[in-house]
N, CA, C and O atoms as CSV, one atom per row, in Angstrom:
chain,resi,resn,atom,element,x,y,z
A,1,MET,N,N,0.845,-1.172,0.000
A,1,MET,CA,C,0.000,0.000,0.000
A,1,MET,C,C,0.895,1.242,0.000
A,1,MET,O,O,1.839,1.333,0.785
A,2,SER,N,N,0.597,2.185,-0.875
A,2,SER,CA,C,1.400,3.400,-0.948
A,2,SER,C,C,1.021,4.336,0.192
A,2,SER,O,O,-0.026,4.181,0.820
A,3,LYS,N,N,1.898,5.314,0.450
A,3,LYS,CA,C,1.642,6.286,1.501
A,3,LYS,C,C,0.346,7.047,1.205
A,3,LYS,O,O,-0.437,7.325,2.113
A,4,ARG,N,N,0.127,7.378,-0.060
A,4,ARG,CA,C,-1.088,8.095,-0.474
A,4,ARG,C,C,-2.344,7.279,-0.146
A,4,ARG,O,O,-3.346,7.840,0.297
A,5,ASP,N,N,-2.296,5.965,-0.361
A,5,ASP,CA,C,-3.444,5.105,-0.086
A,5,ASP,C,C,-3.761,5.015,1.405
A,5,ASP,O,O,-4.895,4.719,1.782
A,6,SER,N,N,-2.767,5.268,2.249
A,6,SER,CA,C,-2.983,5.136,3.687
A,6,SER,C,C,-3.374,6.464,4.342
A,6,SER,O,O,-3.576,6.513,5.555
A,7,MET,N,N,-3.481,7.534,3.562
A,7,MET,CA,C,-3.847,8.839,4.111
A,7,MET,C,C,-5.334,8.841,4.489
A,7,MET,O,O,-6.156,8.187,3.846
A,8,VAL,N,N,-5.652,9.588,5.538
A,8,VAL,CA,C,-7.029,9.734,5.999
A,8,VAL,C,C,-7.479,11.158,5.656
A,8,VAL,O,O,-6.845,12.134,6.058
A,9,THR,N,N,-8.573,11.259,4.913
A,9,THR,CA,C,-9.114,12.566,4.551
A,9,THR,C,C,-10.424,12.786,5.284
A,9,THR,O,O,-11.305,11.926,5.269
A,10,LEU,N,N,-10.550,13.934,5.923
A,10,LEU,CA,C,-11.785,14.319,6.590
A,10,LEU,C,C,-12.276,15.618,5.986
A,10,LEU,O,O,-11.492,16.537,5.750
A,11,HIS,N,N,-13.557,15.694,5.738
A,11,HIS,CA,C,-14.179,16.915,5.232
A,11,HIS,C,C,-15.239,17.316,6.241
A,11,HIS,O,O,-16.159,16.552,6.530
A,12,LYS,N,N,-15.101,18.523,6.772
A,12,LYS,CA,C,-16.070,19.040,7.748
A,12,LYS,C,C,-16.764,20.247,7.142
A,12,LYS,O,O,-16.116,21.179,6.664
A,13,LEU,N,N,-18.086,20.217,7.168
A,13,LEU,CA,C,-18.892,21.352,6.728
A,13,LEU,C,C,-19.716,21.840,7.904
A,13,LEU,O,O,-20.290,21.039,8.642
A,14,THR,N,N,-19.776,23.137,8.078
A,14,THR,CA,C,-20.677,23.741,9.039
A,14,THR,C,C,-21.582,24.674,8.257
A,14,THR,O,O,-21.113,25.567,7.551
A,15,ILE,N,N,-22.878,24.460,8.389
A,15,ILE,CA,C,-23.859,25.260,7.665
A,15,ILE,C,C,-24.679,26.029,8.689
A,15,ILE,O,O,-25.322,25.432,9.553
A,16,THR,N,N,-24.657,27.349,8.592
A,16,THR,CA,C,-25.472,28.201,9.446
A,16,THR,C,C,-26.691,28.619,8.630
A,16,THR,O,O,-26.564,29.131,7.517
A,17,ILE,N,N,-27.867,28.394,9.196
A,17,ILE,CA,C,-29.112,28.692,8.498
A,17,ILE,C,C,-29.902,29.696,9.331
A,17,ILE,O,O,-30.229,29.438,10.489
A,18,LYS,N,N,-30.204,30.841,8.727
A,18,LYS,CA,C,-31.095,31.820,9.361
A,18,LYS,C,C,-32.357,31.825,8.519
A,18,LYS,O,O,-32.306,32.050,7.310
A,19,THR,N,N,-33.494,31.576,9.166
A,19,THR,CA,C,-34.716,31.364,8.403
A,19,THR,C,C,-35.939,31.856,9.154
A,19,THR,O,O,-35.922,31.999,10.377
A,20,THR,N,N,-36.994,32.111,8.408
A,20,THR,CA,C,-38.291,32.411,9.002
A,20,THR,C,C,-39.182,31.175,8.959
A,20,THR,O,O,-40.351,31.232,9.341
A,21,GLU,N,N,-38.620,30.045,8.488
A,21,GLU,CA,C,-39.373,28.788,8.428
A,21,GLU,C,C,-39.913,28.448,9.815
A,21,GLU,O,O,-39.228,28.637,10.821
A,22,LYS,N,N,-41.117,27.958,9.857
A,22,LYS,CA,C,-41.735,27.563,11.129
A,22,LYS,C,C,-41.444,26.102,11.451
A,22,LYS,O,O,-41.964,25.566,12.429
A,23,ASN,N,N,-40.616,25.457,10.634
A,23,ASN,CA,C,-40.373,24.016,10.764
A,23,ASN,C,C,-39.224,23.653,11.701
A,23,ASN,O,O,-38.889,22.474,11.815
A,24,LEU,N,N,-38.619,24.609,12.365
A,24,LEU,CA,C,-37.423,24.322,13.155
A,24,LEU,C,C,-37.696,23.476,14.399
A,24,LEU,O,O,-36.760,23.097,15.102
A,25,GLU,N,N,-38.965,23.175,14.680
A,25,GLU,CA,C,-39.301,22.258,15.773
A,25,GLU,C,C,-39.993,20.999,15.254
A,25,GLU,O,O,-40.386,20.136,16.040
A,26,ASP,N,N,-40.141,20.894,13.957
A,26,ASP,CA,C,-40.828,19.767,13.322
A,26,ASP,C,C,-39.798,18.668,13.018
A,26,ASP,O,O,-39.022,18.779,12.068
A,27,THR,N,N,-39.803,17.615,13.832
A,27,THR,CA,C,-38.770,16.578,13.695
A,27,THR,C,C,-38.852,15.844,12.363
A,27,THR,O,O,-37.820,15.475,11.804
A,28,LYS,N,N,-40.062,15.625,11.839
A,28,LYS,CA,C,-40.179,14.967,10.526
A,28,LYS,C,C,-39.540,15.822,9.444
A,28,LYS,O,O,-38.814,15.308,8.593
A,29,TRP,N,N,-39.807,17.126,9.471
A,29,TRP,CA,C,-39.231,18.038,8.477
A,29,TRP,C,C,-37.705,18.097,8.616
A,29,TRP,O,O,-36.985,18.060,7.618
A,30,LEU,N,N,-37.221,18.188,9.851
A,30,LEU,CA,C,-35.777,18.277,10.084
A,30,LEU,C,C,-35.048,17.010,9.630
A,30,LEU,O,O,-33.997,17.095,8.996
A,31,LEU,N,N,-35.601,15.838,9.951
A,31,LEU,CA,C,-34.973,14.589,9.508
A,31,LEU,C,C,-35.006,14.479,7.984
A,31,LEU,O,O,-34.056,13.985,7.377
A,32,SER,N,N,-36.096,14.936,7.367
A,32,SER,CA,C,-36.182,14.940,5.907
A,32,SER,C,C,-35.126,15.869,5.314
A,32,SER,O,O,-34.481,15.519,4.326
A,33,LEU,N,N,-34.943,17.048,5.908
A,33,LEU,CA,C,-33.902,17.978,5.455
A,33,LEU,C,C,-32.525,17.334,5.583
A,33,LEU,O,O,-31.713,17.419,4.661
A,34,CYS,N,N,-32.258,16.695,6.710
A,34,CYS,CA,C,-30.962,16.037,6.922
A,34,CYS,C,C,-30.722,14.937,5.883
A,34,CYS,O,O,-29.635,14.840,5.314
A,35,ARG,N,N,-31.743,14.114,5.642
A,35,ARG,CA,C,-31.613,13.055,4.631
A,35,ARG,C,C,-31.341,13.652,3.253
A,35,ARG,O,O,-30.534,13.124,2.488
A,36,ASN,N,N,-32.017,14.755,2.945
A,36,ASN,CA,C,-31.821,15.415,1.659
A,36,ASN,C,C,-30.400,15.974,1.541
A,36,ASN,O,O,-29.765,15.822,0.498
A,37,LEU,N,N,-29.900,16.615,2.593
A,37,LEU,CA,C,-28.527,17.127,2.573
A,37,LEU,C,C,-27.521,15.987,2.404
A,37,LEU,O,O,-26.544,16.118,1.667
A,38,ALA,N,N,-27.765,14.878,3.085
A,38,ALA,CA,C,-26.873,13.716,2.949
A,38,ALA,C,C,-26.902,13.193,1.510
A,38,ALA,O,O,-25.857,12.905,0.927
A,39,ARG,N,N,-28.099,13.074,0.947
A,39,ARG,CA,C,-28.230,12.581,-0.437
A,39,ARG,C,C,-27.513,13.507,-1.415
A,39,ARG,O,O,-26.800,13.044,-2.305
A,40,LEU,N,N,-27.704,14.820,-1.248
A,40,LEU,CA,C,-27.061,15.791,-2.143
A,40,LEU,C,C,-25.542,15.761,-2.015
A,40,LEU,O,O,-24.830,16.152,-2.940
A,41,SER,N,N,-25.047,15.300,-0.877
A,41,SER,CA,C,-23.601,15.207,-0.639
A,41,SER,C,C,-23.024,13.861,-1.057
A,41,SER,O,O,-21.814,13.648,-0.973
A,42,GLY,N,N,-23.884,12.954,-1.506
A,42,GLY,CA,C,-23.415,11.618,-1.874
A,42,GLY,C,C,-23.099,10.756,-0.669
A,42,GLY,O,O,-22.267,9.852,-0.753
A,43,LEU,N,N,-23.764,11.029,0.470
A,43,LEU,CA,C,-23.511,10.290,1.702
A,43,LEU,C,C,-24.659,9.317,1.961
A,43,LEU,O,O,-25.806,9.596,1.614
A,44,ARG,N,N,-24.347,8.179,2.569
A,44,ARG,CA,C,-25.333,7.120,2.791
A,44,ARG,C,C,-25.729,7.062,4.261
A,44,ARG,O,O,-24.877,6.918,5.138
A,45,VAL,N,N,-27.028,7.176,4.522
A,45,VAL,CA,C,-27.576,7.176,5.882
A,45,VAL,C,C,-27.725,5.739,6.381
A,45,VAL,O,O,-28.287,4.885,5.694
A,46,LEU,N,N,-27.209,5.486,7.594
A,46,LEU,CA,C,-27.364,4.180,8.242
A,46,LEU,C,C,-28.447,4.211,9.314
A,46,LEU,O,O,-29.259,3.290,9.403
A,47,LYS,N,N,-28.462,5.280,10.139
A,47,LYS,CA,C,-29.443,5.413,11.228
A,47,LYS,C,C,-29.741,6.888,11.436
A,47,LYS,O,O,-28.974,7.761,11.030
A,48,GLU,N,N,-30.868,7.141,12.074
A,48,GLU,CA,C,-31.231,8.526,12.395
A,48,GLU,C,C,-31.981,8.570,13.716
A,48,GLU,O,O,-32.619,7.597,14.119
A,49,ASP,N,N,-31.893,9.716,14.384
A,49,ASP,CA,C,-32.611,9.916,15.635
A,49,ASP,C,C,-32.702,11.414,15.901
A,49,ASP,O,O,-32.093,12.215,15.192
A,50,PHE,N,N,-33.459,11.785,16.921
A,50,PHE,CA,C,-33.571,13.191,17.290
A,50,PHE,C,C,-33.839,13.296,18.784
A,50,PHE,O,O,-34.251,12.336,19.436
A,51,ALA,N,N,-33.592,14.492,19.302
A,51,ALA,CA,C,-33.919,14.812,20.691
A,51,ALA,C,C,-34.598,16.173,20.704
A,51,ALA,O,O,-34.141,17.120,20.063
A,52,ARG,N,N,-35.687,16.251,21.438
A,52,ARG,CA,C,-36.410,17.513,21.601
A,52,ARG,C,C,-36.034,18.049,22.984
A,52,ARG,O,O,-36.003,17.295,23.957
A,53,PHE,N,N,-35.751,19.344,23.069
A,53,PHE,CA,C,-35.295,19.917,24.327
A,53,PHE,C,C,-36.409,20.669,25.026
A,53,PHE,O,O,-37.322,21.204,24.397
A,54,GLU,N,N,-36.308,20.693,26.354
A,54,GLU,CA,C,-37.291,21.398,27.162
A,54,GLU,C,C,-37.318,22.860,26.723
A,54,GLU,O,O,-36.275,23.480,26.514
A,55,GLY,N,N,-38.491,23.379,26.592
A,55,GLY,CA,C,-38.612,24.736,26.060
A,55,GLY,C,C,-38.735,24.654,24.552
A,55,GLY,O,O,-39.814,24.371,24.030
A,56,ARG,N,N,-37.632,24.902,23.842
A,56,ARG,CA,C,-37.660,24.882,22.384
A,56,ARG,C,C,-36.353,24.301,21.881
A,56,ARG,O,O,-35.343,24.280,22.584
A,57,GLY,N,N,-36.401,23.834,20.652
A,57,GLY,CA,C,-35.193,23.360,19.981
A,57,GLY,C,C,-35.153,21.851,19.834
A,57,GLY,O,O,-35.691,21.099,20.647
A,58,VAL,N,N,-34.497,21.444,18.770
A,58,VAL,CA,C,-34.371,20.035,18.407
A,58,VAL,C,C,-32.957,19.790,17.910
A,58,VAL,O,O,-32.355,20.651,17.268
A,59,THR,N,N,-32.436,18.617,18.209
A,59,THR,CA,C,-31.222,18.126,17.568
A,59,THR,C,C,-31.599,16.848,16.839
A,59,THR,O,O,-32.179,15.931,17.421
A,60,ALA,N,N,-31.261,16.802,15.555
A,60,ALA,CA,C,-31.460,15.583,14.765
A,60,ALA,C,C,-30.074,15.105,14.343
A,60,ALA,O,O,-29.172,15.907,14.101
A,61,PHE,N,N,-29.922,13.790,14.259
A,61,PHE,CA,C,-28.599,13.207,14.041
A,61,PHE,C,C,-28.718,12.036,13.069
A,61,PHE,O,O,-29.563,11.157,13.239
A,62,LEU,N,N,-27.866,12.037,12.058
A,62,LEU,CA,C,-27.779,10.910,11.134
A,62,LEU,C,C,-26.421,10.253,11.288
A,62,LEU,O,O,-25.392,10.927,11.251
A,63,ILE,N,N,-26.417,8.952,11.459
A,63,ILE,CA,C,-25.172,8.198,11.386
A,63,ILE,C,C,-25.026,7.798,9.926
A,63,ILE,O,O,-25.912,7.166,9.351
A,64,LEU,N,N,-23.915,8.167,9.344
A,64,LEU,CA,C,-23.658,7.924,7.928
A,64,LEU,C,C,-22.616,6.831,7.756
A,64,LEU,O,O,-21.817,6.582,8.658
A,65,ALA,N,N,-22.621,6.189,6.616
A,65,ALA,CA,C,-21.567,5.221,6.307
A,65,ALA,C,C,-20.215,5.933,6.305
A,65,ALA,O,O,-19.182,5.308,6.547
A,66,GLN,N,N,-20.220,7.237,6.033
A,66,GLN,CA,C,-18.992,8.015,5.939
A,66,GLN,C,C,-18.701,8.833,7.202
A,66,GLN,O,O,-17.629,9.435,7.266
A,67,SER,N,N,-19.560,8.895,8.190
A,67,SER,CA,C,-19.386,9.528,9.492
A,67,SER,C,C,-20.723,9.996,10.033
A,67,SER,O,O,-21.557,9.154,10.367
A,68,HIS,N,N,-20.979,11.327,10.140
A,68,HIS,CA,C,-22.249,11.768,10.705
A,68,HIS,C,C,-22.670,13.149,10.206
A,68,HIS,O,O,-21.869,13.910,9.663
A,69,LEU,N,N,-23.954,13.445,10.409
A,69,LEU,CA,C,-24.544,14.737,10.085
A,69,LEU,C,C,-25.486,15.075,11.234
A,69,LEU,O,O,-26.269,14.228,11.665
A,70,SER,N,N,-25.415,16.298,11.728
A,70,SER,CA,C,-26.333,16.705,12.794
A,70,SER,C,C,-26.875,18.092,12.501
A,70,SER,O,O,-26.237,18.892,11.817
A,71,ILE,N,N,-28.064,18.366,13.029
A,71,ILE,CA,C,-28.654,19.700,12.953
A,71,ILE,C,C,-29.136,20.062,14.351
A,71,ILE,O,O,-29.724,19.239,15.053
A,72,HIS,N,N,-28.881,21.294,14.740
A,72,HIS,CA,C,-29.282,21.812,16.048
A,72,HIS,C,C,-30.083,23.081,15.782
A,72,HIS,O,O,-29.626,23.951,15.042
A,73,THR,N,N,-31.270,23.201,16.372
A,73,THR,CA,C,-32.120,24.350,16.075
A,73,THR,C,C,-32.384,25.205,17.302
A,73,THR,O,O,-32.470,24.721,18.430
A,74,TRP,N,N,-32.507,26.498,17.032
A,74,TRP,CA,C,-32.921,27.496,18.004
A,74,TRP,C,C,-34.076,28.263,17.361
A,74,TRP,O,O,-33.873,29.353,16.826
A,75,PRO,N,N,-35.298,27.695,17.412
A,75,PRO,CA,C,-36.442,28.305,16.727
A,75,PRO,C,C,-36.743,29.733,17.177
A,75,PRO,O,O,-37.182,30.562,16.380
A,76,GLU,N,N,-36.506,30.012,18.447
A,76,GLU,CA,C,-36.804,31.352,18.953
A,76,GLU,C,C,-35.937,32.430,18.302
A,76,GLU,O,O,-36.280,33.612,18.340
A,77,TYR,N,N,-34.809,32.020,17.702
A,77,TYR,CA,C,-33.925,32.950,16.990
A,77,TYR,C,C,-33.954,32.729,15.480
A,77,TYR,O,O,-33.283,33.442,14.734
A,78,GLY,N,N,-34.728,31.744,15.029
A,78,GLY,CA,C,-34.769,31.439,13.599
A,78,GLY,C,C,-33.450,30.884,13.086
A,78,GLY,O,O,-33.079,31.126,11.938
A,79,LEU,N,N,-32.734,30.133,13.936
A,79,LEU,CA,C,-31.403,29.632,13.585
A,79,LEU,C,C,-31.329,28.109,13.640
A,79,LEU,O,O,-31.976,27.457,14.459
A,80,ALA,N,N,-30.524,27.577,12.746
A,80,ALA,CA,C,-30.177,26.160,12.773
A,80,ALA,C,C,-28.722,26.032,12.340
A,80,ALA,O,O,-28.240,26.790,11.498
A,81,TYR,N,N,-28.042,25.075,12.919
A,81,TYR,CA,C,-26.657,24.785,12.551
A,81,TYR,C,C,-26.571,23.323,12.150
A,81,TYR,O,O,-27.020,22.437,12.876
A,82,VAL,N,N,-25.990,23.086,10.990
A,82,VAL,CA,C,-25.784,21.732,10.492
A,82,VAL,C,C,-24.288,21.463,10.511
A,82,VAL,O,O,-23.501,22.283,10.038
A,83,ASP,N,N,-23.899,20.336,11.048
A,83,ASP,CA,C,-22.506,19.882,11.013
A,83,ASP,C,C,-22.457,18.579,10.238
A,83,ASP,O,O,-23.225,17.653,10.499
A,84,ILE,N,N,-21.549,18.524,9.290
A,84,ILE,CA,C,-21.322,17.297,8.525
A,84,ILE,C,C,-19.843,16.958,8.649
A,84,ILE,O,O,-18.981,17.785,8.352
A,85,LEU,N,N,-19.556,15.741,9.087
A,85,LEU,CA,C,-18.187,15.245,9.101
A,85,LEU,C,C,-18.171,13.990,8.252
A,85,LEU,O,O,-18.961,13.071,8.465
A,86,SER,N,N,-17.260,13.961,7.285
A,86,SER,CA,C,-17.246,12.850,6.339
A,86,SER,C,C,-15.819,12.495,5.964
A,86,SER,O,O,-14.941,13.357,5.913
A,87,ASN,N,N,-15.598,11.208,5.702
A,87,ASN,CA,C,-14.311,10.804,5.144
A,87,ASN,C,C,-14.384,10.811,3.620
A,87,ASN,O,O,-13.436,10.404,2.949
A,88,LYS,N,N,-15.513,11.276,3.072
A,88,LYS,CA,C,-15.686,11.450,1.633
A,88,LYS,C,C,-15.475,12.925,1.318
A,88,LYS,O,O,-15.966,13.792,2.042
A,89,ASP,N,N,-14.760,13.210,0.258
A,89,ASP,CA,C,-14.596,14.585,-0.175
A,89,ASP,C,C,-15.913,15.064,-0.780
A,89,ASP,O,O,-16.388,14.500,-1.766
A,90,ILE,N,N,-16.493,16.086,-0.198
A,90,ILE,CA,C,-17.739,16.656,-0.702
A,90,ILE,C,C,-17.356,17.746,-1.701
A,90,ILE,O,O,-16.635,18.685,-1.364
A,91,THR,N,N,-17.842,17.609,-2.923
A,91,THR,CA,C,-17.425,18.504,-4.007
A,91,THR,C,C,-18.096,19.874,-3.905
A,91,THR,O,O,-19.099,20.041,-3.211
A,92,ASP,N,N,-17.525,20.843,-4.607
A,92,ASP,CA,C,-18.121,22.177,-4.657
A,92,ASP,C,C,-19.528,22.126,-5.250
A,92,ASP,O,O,-20.415,22.865,-4.824
A,93,GLU,N,N,-19.727,21.247,-6.235
A,93,GLU,CA,C,-21.055,21.102,-6.853
A,93,GLU,C,C,-22.061,20.558,-5.833
A,93,GLU,O,O,-23.205,21.009,-5.790
A,94,GLU,N,N,-21.639,19.600,-5.019
A,94,GLU,CA,C,-22.526,19.048,-3.989
A,94,GLU,C,C,-22.859,20.113,-2.944
A,94,GLU,O,O,-23.997,20.201,-2.482
A,95,ILE,N,N,-21.864,20.920,-2.573
A,95,ILE,CA,C,-22.096,22.010,-1.620
A,95,ILE,C,C,-23.085,23.018,-2.206
A,95,ILE,O,O,-23.977,23.486,-1.499
A,96,ALA,N,N,-22.939,23.353,-3.479
A,96,ALA,CA,C,-23.865,24.281,-4.140
A,96,ALA,C,C,-25.281,23.708,-4.159
A,96,ALA,O,O,-26.248,24.446,-3.966
A,97,SER,N,N,-25.413,22.405,-4.389
A,97,SER,CA,C,-26.729,21.759,-4.380
A,97,SER,C,C,-27.369,21.839,-3.001
A,97,SER,O,O,-28.574,22.061,-2.885
A,98,MET,N,N,-26.563,21.659,-1.955
A,98,MET,CA,C,-27.092,21.771,-0.595
A,98,MET,C,C,-27.597,23.188,-0.342
A,98,MET,O,O,-28.673,23.381,0.224
A,99,LYS,N,N,-26.815,24.169,-0.763
A,99,LYS,CA,C,-27.208,25.565,-0.565
A,99,LYS,C,C,-28.501,25.863,-1.327
A,99,LYS,O,O,-29.372,26.568,-0.818
A,100,ASP,N,N,-28.627,25.332,-2.535
A,100,ASP,CA,C,-29.827,25.546,-3.352
A,100,ASP,C,C,-31.080,24.979,-2.694
A,100,ASP,O,O,-32.164,25.543,-2.845
A,101,CYS,N,N,-30.946,23.865,-1.961
A,101,CYS,CA,C,-32.128,23.267,-1.339
A,101,CYS,C,C,-32.602,24.072,-0.137
A,101,CYS,O,O,-33.693,23.826,0.377
A,102,LEU,N,N,-31.804,25.022,0.316
A,102,LEU,CA,C,-32.158,25.880,1.451
A,102,LEU,C,C,-32.552,27.277,0.955
A,102,LEU,O,O,-32.222,28.286,1.580
A,103,ILE,N,N,-33.254,27.317,-0.162
A,103,ILE,CA,C,-33.534,28.553,-0.899
A,103,ILE,C,C,-34.253,29.627,-0.076
A,103,ILE,O,O,-34.042,30.815,-0.319
A,104,LYS,N,N,-35.087,29.248,0.880
A,104,LYS,CA,C,-35.855,30.224,1.658
A,104,LYS,C,C,-35.078,30.745,2.856
A,104,LYS,O,O,-35.651,31.394,3.732
A,105,SER,N,N,-33.790,30.471,2.905
A,105,SER,CA,C,-32.996,30.785,4.086
A,105,SER,C,C,-31.748,31.566,3.713
A,105,SER,O,O,-31.267,31.519,2.581
A,106,GLU,N,N,-31.242,32.283,4.705
A,106,GLU,CA,C,-29.921,32.898,4.582
A,106,GLU,C,C,-28.929,31.826,5.042
A,106,GLU,O,O,-29.026,31.328,6.163
A,107,VAL,N,N,-27.971,31.473,4.171
A,107,VAL,CA,C,-27.110,30.322,4.432
A,107,VAL,C,C,-25.644,30.729,4.348
A,107,VAL,O,O,-25.235,31.452,3.440
A,108,GLU,N,N,-24.867,30.254,5.307
A,108,GLU,CA,C,-23.406,30.393,5.260
A,108,GLU,C,C,-22.827,28.990,5.416
A,108,GLU,O,O,-23.187,28.265,6.343
A,109,ILE,N,N,-21.932,28.610,4.510
A,109,ILE,CA,C,-21.301,27.292,4.577
A,109,ILE,C,C,-19.801,27.475,4.733
A,109,ILE,O,O,-19.164,28.167,3.939
A,110,VAL,N,N,-19.244,26.854,5.755
A,110,VAL,CA,C,-17.796,26.848,5.974
A,110,VAL,C,C,-17.328,25.419,5.750
A,110,VAL,O,O,-17.860,24.475,6.333
A,111,SER,N,N,-16.319,25.280,4.892
A,111,SER,CA,C,-15.800,23.959,4.535
A,111,SER,C,C,-14.347,23.862,4.965
A,111,SER,O,O,-13.556,24.779,4.750
A,112,PHE,N,N,-14.011,22.731,5.578
A,112,PHE,CA,C,-12.630,22.490,6.019
A,112,PHE,C,C,-12.251,21.076,5.632
A,112,PHE,O,O,-12.950,20.122,5.973
A,113,LYS,N,N,-11.146,20.942,4.922
A,113,LYS,CA,C,-10.657,19.614,4.530
A,113,LYS,C,C,-9.298,19.386,5.173
A,113,LYS,O,O,-8.462,20.287,5.245
A,114,SER,N,N,-9.103,18.172,5.634
A,114,SER,CA,C,-7.859,17.803,6.287
A,114,SER,C,C,-7.430,16.401,5.843
A,114,SER,O,O,-8.232,15.466,5.851
A,115,THR,N,N,-6.175,16.267,5.462
A,115,THR,CA,C,-5.637,14.973,5.116
A,115,THR,C,C,-4.472,14.673,6.052
A,115,THR,O,O,-3.535,15.462,6.169
A,116,LYS,N,N,-4.544,13.538,6.707
A,116,LYS,CA,C,-3.529,13.159,7.687
A,116,LYS,C,C,-3.042,11.748,7.407
A,116,LYS,O,O,-3.770,10.905,6.883
A,117,GLU,N,N,-1.799,11.518,7.769
A,117,GLU,CA,C,-1.260,10.172,7.727
A,117,GLU,C,C,-1.612,9.500,9.047
A,117,GLU,O,O,-1.419,10.100,10.105
A,118,PRO,N,N,-2.128,8.260,9.014
A,118,PRO,CA,C,-2.485,7.606,10.268
A,118,PRO,C,C,-1.255,7.399,11.156
A,118,PRO,O,O,-0.120,7.361,10.681
A,119,LEU,N,N,-1.518,7.267,12.451
A,119,LEU,CA,C,-0.423,7.037,13.427
A,119,LEU,C,C,0.195,5.690,13.209
A,119,LEU,O,O,1.124,5.314,13.924
């Protein structure tokens, strides 16, 4: 195995969503959004779950074949944060597709890629 083949690549995306959508407490809608973001990124969902917090807010979580995706909502502020960690390189086109699916929202996406040699 070459040194290149043994490298570990991680791609982390953080998506900040500011929206007037009333769905930030709707777990079915949030899980559907997460599944859609995973599909647009070429990621495969293995399991999903969510937690509803006292007062307001929801966290939804997808376990992916490539790592995980989570969304955390603050409905009282119209905010949601999505974190995606993947060992698959998510392309610029896939990132653009994710942004397009959030058309009714103000969206900021921060992308960080890291390649490391295993210990």
